[in-house]
C-alpha positions as CSV (number, residue, x, y, z in Angstrom):
1,X,-34.2,3.9,6.8
2,X,-35.3,6.9,4.9
3,X,-37.4,6.3,1.7
4,X,-37.3,9.9,0.2
5,X,-34.2,10.8,-2.0
6,X,-33.0,13.8,0.3
7,X,-33.2,11.4,3.3
8,X,-31.4,8.6,1.6
9,X,-28.9,11.0,0.4
10,X,-28.3,12.5,3.9
11,X,-28.0,9.0,5.3
12,X,-25.4,8.1,2.8
13,X,-23.1,11.0,3.8
14,X,-20.7,11.1,6.7
15,X,-21.8,12.9,9.8
16,X,-19.9,16.2,9.1
17,X,-21.3,16.6,5.5
18,X,-24.8,15.4,6.6
19,X,-24.9,18.4,9.0
20,X,-23.6,20.8,6.5
21,X,-26.1,19.7,3.7
22,X,-28.8,19.4,6.2
23,X,-28.5,23.0,6.9
24,X,-28.8,24.0,3.3
25,X,-32.2,25.0,1.7
26,X,-34.6,22.2,0.8
27,X,-34.4,23.1,-2.8
28,X,-30.6,22.7,-2.8
29,X,-30.8,19.4,-0.8
30,X,-33.2,18.2,-3.5
31,X,-30.7,19.1,-6.2
32,X,-27.8,17.3,-4.5
33,X,-30.1,14.3,-3.9
34,X,-31.1,14.3,-7.7
35,X,-27.3,14.4,-8.7
36,X,-26.7,11.7,-6.3
37,X,-29.1,9.4,-7.8
38,X,-28.0,10.1,-11.3
39,X,-24.4,9.1,-10.1
40,X,-25.8,5.9,-8.6
41,X,-27.6,5.0,-12.0
42,X,-24.8,6.1,-14.3
43,X,-21.6,4.8,-12.9
44,X,-20.8,1.2,-13.7
45,X,-18.1,1.0,-11.0
46,X,-20.8,1.9,-8.3
47,X,-22.9,-1.0,-9.7
48,X,-20.2,-3.5,-8.9
49,X,-19.8,-2.0,-5.4
50,X,-23.5,-1.9,-5.0
51,X,-23.5,-5.6,-5.4
52,X,-21.0,-6.0,-2.6
53,X,-22.2,-3.2,-0.2
54,X,-25.0,-0.9,-1.1
55,X,-24.3,1.5,1.5
56,X,-20.6,1.8,0.5
57,X,-21.8,2.5,-3.2
58,X,-24.4,5.1,-1.9
59,X,-21.6,6.8,0.4
60,X,-19.2,6.9,-2.5
61,X,-21.7,8.4,-5.0
62,X,-22.6,11.0,-2.2
63,X,-18.7,11.8,-1.8
64,X,-18.5,12.3,-5.6
65,X,-21.4,14.7,-5.9
66,X,-20.2,16.8,-2.9
67,X,-16.7,16.9,-4.3
68,X,-18.1,18.1,-7.7
69,X,-20.3,20.7,-6.0
70,X,-17.4,22.2,-4.0
71,X,-14.9,22.1,-6.9
């Protein structure tokens, strides 16, 4: 399991989005990973999901970040 924020963010994405984000410049990947970490920290619903399934919480936060970025 990756330990750096970008690696963890990429691991939380579904394969299609992982490939798309992986093709972006490193600086953009780092910005998305930082937004993802903020989403995980700030959302209380994800805290509850994290207790049940950390990977599901991480995937949901990643989905939300990408959704905001493409809107």
